[in-house]
C-alpha positions in Angstrom: 7.0 -16.8 -1.4 7.7 -20.2 0.1 7.3 -21.8 3.6 8.2 -19.7 6.5 8.2 -16.4 4.6 6.4 -13.5 6.5 4.6 -12.4 3.3 2.3 -15.4 3.3 -1.3 -16.3 2.4 -2.3 -16.5 6.1 -2.1 -12.7 6.2 -5.4 -12.3 4.2 -6.9 -15.2 6.2 -6.1 -13.3 9.4 -7.8 -10.2 8.2 -10.9 -12.1 7.0 -11.2 -14.0 10.3 -10.9 -10.9 12.4 -13.5 -9.0 10.4 -15.9 -11.9 10.7 -15.3 -12.3 14.4 -15.7 -8.6 15.0 -19.0 -8.4 13.1 -17.5 -5.9 10.7 -17.8 -8.0 7.5 -21.6 -7.7 7.3 -21.3 -3.9 7.0 -18.9 -4.0 4.0 -19.6 -4.0 0.3 -17.3 -6.8 -0.7 -16.0 -7.2 -4.3 -13.6 -9.5 -6.1 -10.5 -8.0 -7.6 -10.2 -8.0 -11.4 -6.9 -8.2 -13.2 -5.3 -4.9 -14.2 -4.4 -4.3 -17.8 -0.7 -4.1 -18.8 -1.4 -0.7 -20.2 -2.6 0.6 -16.8 0.4 -1.0 -15.0 2.7 0.8 -17.4 1.3 4.1 -16.1 3.7 3.6 -13.2 6.2 1.0 -14.5 8.5 0.8 -17.4 7.6 -1.6 -20.3 10.8 -3.5 -19.7 10.0 -4.1 -16.0 6.5 -5.4 -16.8 7.9 -7.6 -19.5 10.6 -9.0 -17.2 8.1 -10.0 -14.5 5.8 -11.6 -17.0 8.6 -13.4 -18.7 10.0 -14.8 -15.4 6.5 -16.0 -14.6 6.3 -17.8 -17.9 9.7 -19.4 -17.3 8.6 -20.7 -13.9 5.4 -22.2 -15.4 7.6 -24.1 -17.9 10.0 -25.2 -15.2 7.1 -26.6 -13.1 5.6 -28.4 -16.2 9.0 -30.0 -16.7 9.3 -31.0 -13.0 11.7 -28.2 -12.1 11.9 -25.4 -9.5 8.9 -23.4 -8.3 10.6 -20.2 -7.2 12.9 -17.6 -8.6 14.8 -15.2 -6.3 14.3 -11.5 -7.1 16.4 -10.3 -4.1 17.4 -11.8 -0.7 13.8 -11.3 0.6 11.6 -11.6 -2.5 10.7 -14.7 -4.4 8.5 -15.2 -7.4 6.4 -18.4 -8.2 4.3 -19.3 -11.3 1.2 -17.7 -9.8 2.9 -14.3 -8.9 2.1 -12.7 -12.2 -1.6 -13.3 -11.8 -1.6 -12.3 -8.2 0.2 -9.1 -9.0 -2.3 -8.3 -11.7 -5.2 -8.8 -9.3 -3.6 -6.8 -6.6 -3.1 -3.8 -8.9 -6.6 -4.5 -10.4 -8.2 -4.2 -7.0 -6.8 -0.7 -6.5 -7.9 0.3 -10.0 -11.4 -1.1 -9.6 -11.6 0.7 -6.2 -10.6 3.9 -7.9 -13.2 3.5 -10.5 -15.9 2.8 -7.9 -15.0 5.7 -5.7 -14.7 8.1 -8.6 -18.1 7.0 -9.9 -19.7 7.7 -6.5 -20.6 4.0 -5.9 -18.4 4.0 -2.8 -17.1 6.8 -0.7 -13.9 4.9 0.1 -12.4 1.4 -0.3 -9.8 -0.9 1.2 -8.0 -3.4 -0.9 -7.0 -6.6 1.0 -4.4 -7.7 -1.5 -1.1 -9.6 -1.8 1.6 -9.0 -3.0 2.1 -5.5 -1.5 3.5 -2.7 -3.7 5.2 0.3 -2.2 8.8 -0.9 -2.6 8.4 -1.6 -6.3 10.1 1.2 -8.3 9.4 2.1 -11.8 12.0 -0.4 -13.0 12.5 -2.9 -10.2 10.7 -5.5 -8.0 12.0 -5.6 -4.4 11.0 -5.9 -0.8 8.1 -8.4 -1.4 6.7 -6.1 -4.1 6.4 -6.6 -7.9 4.0 -3.8 -9.0 3.3 -0.7 -7.0 -0.5 -1.0 -6.5 -1.0 2.4 -4.9 1.2 4.3 -7.4 -0.6 2.6 -10.3 -4.0 3.6 -8.9 -2.8 7.2 -8.2 -1.4 7.5 -11.8 -4.7 6.1 -13.1 -6.7 8.7 -11.2 -4.6 11.4 -12.8 -4.3 10.1 -16.3 -7.6 8.2 -16.8 -10.0 10.2 -14.6 -8.4 13.6 -15.2 -7.8 14.6 -11.6 -5.3 17.4 -11.0 -4.1 16.6 -7.5 -3.8 13.3 -5.6 -2.2 12.6 -2.2 -0.5 9.4 -1.1 -0.3 8.6 2.6 2.1 5.8 3.7 2.3 4.7 7.3 4.2 1.4 6.7 7.2 0.8 9.0 9.4 0.8 5.9 9.9 3.8 3.6 7.8 3.6 0.4 10.8 4.1 -1.8 9.1 2.7 -4.9 6.2 5.2 -4.7 8.7 8.0 -4.1 10.7 6.9 -7.1 7.6 6.9 -9.3 6.3 10.3 -8.1 9.4 12.3 -7.3 9.0 15.7 -9.0 5.4 15.2 -10.1 3.6 18.3 -8.9 0.3 16.6 -9.3 1.0 14.3 -6.4 1.9 14.9 -2.7 3.3 11.9 -0.8 3.5 12.0 3.0 5.2 9.1 4.8 6.4 8.1 8.2 8.8 5.2 8.7 11.5 3.7 10.9 15.0 4.9 10.1 17.7 3.7 9.7 15.9 0.6 8.4 15.2 -1.2 5.1 15.2 0.1 2.4 17.6 2.7 3.9 16.1 5.6 2.0 13.9 8.6 2.4 15.7 10.4 5.2 17.7 12.7 2.8 14.8 13.5 0.4 14.4 17.1 -0.5 11.8 17.0 -3.2 9.1 19.5 -2.6 6.3 17.0 -3.2 7.7 14.5 -0.6 7.0 14.8 3.1 9.1 12.1 4.8 9.2 11.7 8.5 11.9 9.2 9.5 11.7 8.2 13.1 14.1 6.0 15.3 13.3 2.5 16.5 10.9 2.3 19.5 9.1 5.5 18.7 5.6 5.2 20.1 2.2 6.3 18.9 1.8 9.7 20.7 5.1 10.9 19.2 4.1 9.8 15.7 0.7 11.4 16.1 2.4 14.7 17.0 4.6 14.5 13.9 1.6 13.7 11.7 -0.3 16.7 13.3 2.6 19.1 12.7 4.0 17.9 9.3 1.5 15.9 7.3 -1.8 17.6 8.0 -0.8 21.2 7.2 0.8 20.1 3.9 -2.3 18.0 3.0 -4.6 20.9 3.8 -2.5 23.3 1.7 -2.3 20.8 -1.2 -6.1 20.2 -1.3 -6.0 16.7 -2.9 -9.0 15.6 -5.0 -8.4 12.0 -3.9 -6.3 10.3 -1.3 -4.5 7.0 -1.6 -3.2 5.1 1.4 -0.3 2.6 1.5 -1.7 0.9 4.6 1.2 -1.0 6.2 0.5 -2.3 9.7 4.1 -3.5 10.5 4.7 -0.5 12.7 2.5 -2.2 15.3 4.4 -2.9 18.5 3.8 -6.6 18.2 5.2 -6.9 14.7 8.7 -8.4 14.7 9.6 -7.0 11.2 9.9 -3.5 12.7 10.6 -1.8 16.0 8.0 0.9 16.2 5.3 1.1 18.8 1.9 1.8 17.1 -1.3 0.2 18.3 -4.8 -0.1 16.9 -5.9 3.2 18.3 -3.0 5.0 16.5 -4.1 3.5 13.1 -7.7 4.6 13.8 -6.5 8.1 14.7 -4.4 8.4 11.5 -7.2 7.1 9.4 -9.6 9.6 11.0 -7.3 12.5 10.3 -6.9 11.5 6.7 -10.6 11.0 6.3 -11.2 14.5 7.6 -8.9 15.9 4.9 -10.7 13.8 2.3 -14.1 15.1 3.4 -12.9 18.7 3.2 -11.1 18.5 -0.2 -11.8 15.2 -2.0 -15.5 14.5 -1.5 -14.4 11.8 0.9 -12.6 9.8 -1.8 -10.1 7.4 -0.4 -8.6 4.2 -1.7 -6.5 2.3 0.8 -4.4 -0.8 -0.1 -2.6 -3.3 2.2 1.1 -3.1 2.4 3.0 -4.7 5.3 1.8 -6.3 8.6 3.2 -9.7 9.5 2.1 -10.4 13.0 -1.2 -12.1 12.1 -3.2 -11.1 15.2 -2.0 -7.5 15.2 -2.6 -7.3 11.5 -6.2 -8.4 11.8 -6.9 -6.1 14.7 -5.3 -3.1 13.0 -7.2 -3.6 9.7 -10.4 -3.8 11.7 -9.5 -0.4 13.4 -8.7 1.1 10.0 -11.9 -0.1 8.4 -14.2 0.9 11.3 -13.1 4.5 10.7 -13.4 4.3 6.9 -16.8 2.7 7.1 -18.1 4.7 10.1 -18.9 1.5 12.1 
């Protein structure tokens, strides 16, 4: 998204470097992300939205070829370049390929280290660094293509997953549980009353033990009651206390604890099936360490 932007390529480098340094990489089954088909993306997004993103990407390619500008502004924080369309297809494709592999029993669970993130992308709008909602697309895909009856979406990013909520509001086949700083971008979620949404807005500077208590008392009973057949995680790590894009106080041990609790639910009700996909996380050191903690629990290492 341009020089100095927090949603930068170095984020994935930081994850890769940390996993290598920690010796975690050797224990993982690593796969390249394919491109998602437009038909699958349209499970969660309107045809007009998909066409608009594609068309803008083509315009930028033409501008570059003519020596023109490299970026288009989507909103004050979100920019698109000629490669964004391809990157967004691969990001969604990673979540779909992970869903296929987990449903086939090839993998018990999977983590998608992808950019751009997705959980702010609504059915009709790109925003908040997000173009297509990777986790929402994968959850819809599990319902529509694999015939599951119930899926759960867990979102622990510092920002409310407004796009995912927009796509799944009122869909009884999906339960979404989220915790996020409030009031904070995108200034939504605190007043939601939909029965399939469990939103836990918390004030700035809330620390890990308080969040664990909320998860224990609000998320876990609803997930147990819902009995999801697969769990999808919007894994944002910008609630870490070292991340300047938020003001919450989580640390690596908190992410490991949340992951363990979600994994226990998945083992009881979903044959262990989890697909997790990277959302936020902009302090590079904290991001790498937090993803390591998340993956150690998922992979039992």
